Phi, psi and omega in degrees: 000315179296323179296320178296317181295319178297318179297320179294319180296317179295321177296321178295319179297318179298316180296317181290325176296317176300316180295318180296317179293319178297317179296319181300311181289321180298314180296320178301311180295320180295320179295319178300312181292311189286313180296322178295332179284339184249341179235108190297333177302324183281345173292335182247350176233050188297337181283358171298316177293318180298313180293321176298323178295315179297320178299311182297313182295319178300316178296319178302324179279331183278336179295129180303157185301325185277358182238167172077018181292337176298329178299319180291320183294325187255015183308316183291339185296306178297333178294312180291326177299317180296315182296315180294317180301312182294322180289325181281329182232062178292147179245120184274304181206143170215129177233086185253356184217138176289352183267354178288142189274041173207168186225133177197158180243012184267140183279172189253164167231170175090188182286156178294157185296329181290345173265312187296309186296313178298320181296315180295319179299312183292318178296320177299316180298319180292318177303309184287335175295320178297312179293324178295322178295318176301314181294316183297319181295328175285322179304319184294340187272003179233158171305147193305308182290328176296316179297316181297323179300312183284333172297318179292320178298322176294318178298319176299317179299315179296319180293314180295320180300315181290326177297319179297318179296324176296317179298322180280353183057042183292143179283172187296329182297329178293318177300316182297318180297314180297317179295319181296316180298315180298317181293323177298319178294316181292327181291333178082170184296325183296335182252018184303313181289317182297325177275321190297318185294306180296324179292326176295321177297316179301312181297322180296318179298317180290328176295318178298317178299314184295324184271002175295135183302133175086359181272125177228156177239138174242176176296349184241327192226159158266116187255134175242124185249127179227144175285137182280138176278354184258167179272347181275346177224149178256323178216147174249137182239122173254141178237122182053039175082006181243128174305124194240310183213165172209141177272144183224148175298151182302318179302327178289317179297330185265009178301153179300137181069014175295140177304330182293338184270343192300320181300329182272317182294331183264008173227062189295336182268359180281134180287340179054036182278318179244118186235136173247124177248114177259121188091045186294330173050233186282353172107004181302311182291328177294318179298320180292319178301319179293324179295333176269020171067034174297139180267339180210122179236119171267114182256108182256124179220130184284333185257114182295330181290319178297319178295322179296320178298316178298319180296327184271326194241347182294130185298334180273351180050051184294329183285349176276348183287131182294345178284348185262131179240116186270136177231111175275098190196166171284136185298317180293319179297323178296317179299322182288339184261329187278151175250005183290143173257137185241151172282329182213132174241129184238126166270103191263093178050047181285095181223098192285336183064012181209165182257157172290127181301133178089359179231118193303318190229012178268115177272163184302328184261004188304320183281001172275343189248016177270163178300321180294327178292318178297323177293321178297321177295316178301319181292346178257012177266139174286163175306132182083005183282176182211156178240139179223147175213147177208155179187181174259115185245128182278341186235136180295329181294334179289319175298318179298321179299310183291317180294320178296322177295318177298321178297319178295320185285319186261348177085008177203162182290141177280164169289146177224128176236130181250150178228130184054217180266328195252334186274140177215142176242128177246131180230126180233119175275163178301324173227170179297334178289344182266007176223149181230099191266135165285326178210129175273155180293134172235127183298142179273350180183205177297129184277122180294153177297150180293148169290153181228168178297332178277334180230072189273062182236074184295337183268007177254120186292313183237161176283087182203160173264114183303147182299330178301317181287320179299317179297316181295317181292322176298319178296321179296315180295324177294315178299323179299312180298316180295319182295316179299320181289317184291334180276005174088007178283129178279110184299322181298324182291342179272352180299332180293346178251030176303321179297322178293323176300312181293324176297321178294318179296315180296318182296319180299317178294320180295319178298316179299316179301322180289322175300316180297316181298313180292328176298321178289315186285328189228001176111154180269028182287159179298327183292315177299316180299315180296318181294325178295314179298318178295319177299320178298314180297322179293321178296319178295316179298321177299320178295320179296316181296321178295315181297323180296337183261359180254136177278324181228147178231128177270104184298323181298317179295319179296319180293324175297317177297318180299310183290331175293318180291324176294321178297320178297317180296327181282324185281330182279115182286153182299322183294332177292321178289318180297331183284350183280153170301162190304311183298315179292324178297317180296315180297317180294317181297318179296315181296314182293326184277315192265344176298312177297323180297317180297312180296316181298323183277342166295317177298314181297316182297321178295317179295319180296321181297332184259358184290132176300327178230083186301327182293317176295322177299319179294321177297318177298322178298320180292321176294327173297321178298322176300315178297320177299323177298324176289324180291344177306330183294346175299336179300334177297337179259311189272338194083167187284332178293324178295337178299331179297329177292323176294318178301313181299320179297318179295318178293325176296317177298321178297320179297319178294317181297328179297330180297332181262011180245033175088026181257140184276180181288164175074012179079003182263140184284133170281083198255157170262163178301147183303324182297321180292316179299318182291326182293334179288343178288000000 
């Protein structure tokens, strides 16, 4: 009878651990999406939420079992405070520093960034510390690898759930309801009232947001649609609080000297029969292509909601024309897959206003502006074809960078037409005879080096980490040390898990590198990003399952495999993978990305199984992941391939630290029986 009761209790703990882990990841992803949609600083500093989450979860795991129960009781309070604060003081845009890695001319609302960012970071850390404490207390009640296994299964559930909601384009109130229900279950009957009231307030606030007229959600943005009061525009579209696009009648688009006409007017001998529009959005450029008698238009748009708005509301109804073929895809990925030759390729205002989740500084359009992307576009032009791009640029050096790259790719200076202070149109024909310039580009100063697939930061003038970012990251690391100390965690006692800390930092960097790699090979779409995260979790889970079935692990052999797989990933250039057919490219990308992850997590799982205090070891690992998130900014200097050298250095340091954590010679663990190690959990 007692055995049955123990089995039922253990099964209940496993189920609750899965739910807690799923809730933890789901809330983290929801906060990144939702807060970034309402506070523009977080659209460009999305890892503030990520780093705050790692800090909170790490603290939740490091706090001893007998302490910190108040964190669990009051978990919903900081959550509702964050939601109310962001809704009451949304920040649309702020451009206060030339060192910020984005460009816009729109003014801001809301509190200043020096108030908004620290408050959101700290509230996020407290929220996740509460959920982390709930998870950690359940983690302690199971054998270490068993607990880690169900933690990963929960993380997979949370990741898949949020991916499904993104696919359904679910509004924020749905995210809030799911999080509230999960937290109510985790809080238990004794906390029903304490949890229920603040969670009800949170859901009510999100319900008001969702039912506001004109609010729509896409997998990338919170979109606000408004009817224009002027005759030159019919609708205005804001994305994440920033004016983004507007639909216009065809006569307005076709006015003399309109930016939309420049690609056609400056290529008078071009037949313009086959046109590719990257960043088709609401359909303005598609309508103009049809007006110039294009016979086939490929309209590529990454956001399905923006394309849907254009299909429904554009006065010219360009998407209803049978000559138009819509592709919901990343523009660079489309170029890498198609074999079509075009008379004209247009980069039509590709300005995503947001970052790829999990990658500190990679924007959705970054891989459209590299030298390799311009070369890919050139290779898809028919004889006599032309390439055009236009946008609003705040800095002359940015125009010089793009124009200089076009000059390198095409062998001659492109045409350049400027509008007002910020808008510029660049047109480059295959030869000088294929373009007719009113004015050719002349550099305004020293031309910056082109962005590349390895260093895809077109909005960064020099290879450096801006002081704004260094200051913010330094403050985060300082807050981390203070938070760990103030919560009563003995920092000295965590030194024995230095190897776990270094493993966490290395893993975070390795995961980021893989997200970046798949974004290049298959597109920066939300689906590719979600599948990579799910793939990482599956690789980690596979490593845990293998370790659970092994009695002994040779650490030296595992480390050799790890460094061999890292060397392969470093030696194989991105262009070699890109040149492969799709199936071979996918197989190569999976092998290069997930082999190091699998080996690294075999090492991690073995170390976790033998840790005297697995929960503290896991907490140290999470704080290491926070540090790895800060180290991601090194890519601004080294490029992403160079990050692999940092990863290798961290794993080497972890291997050395393991020698001082009770490991014997020859790479073999000076181990206790698995049953004893697990009982200590």
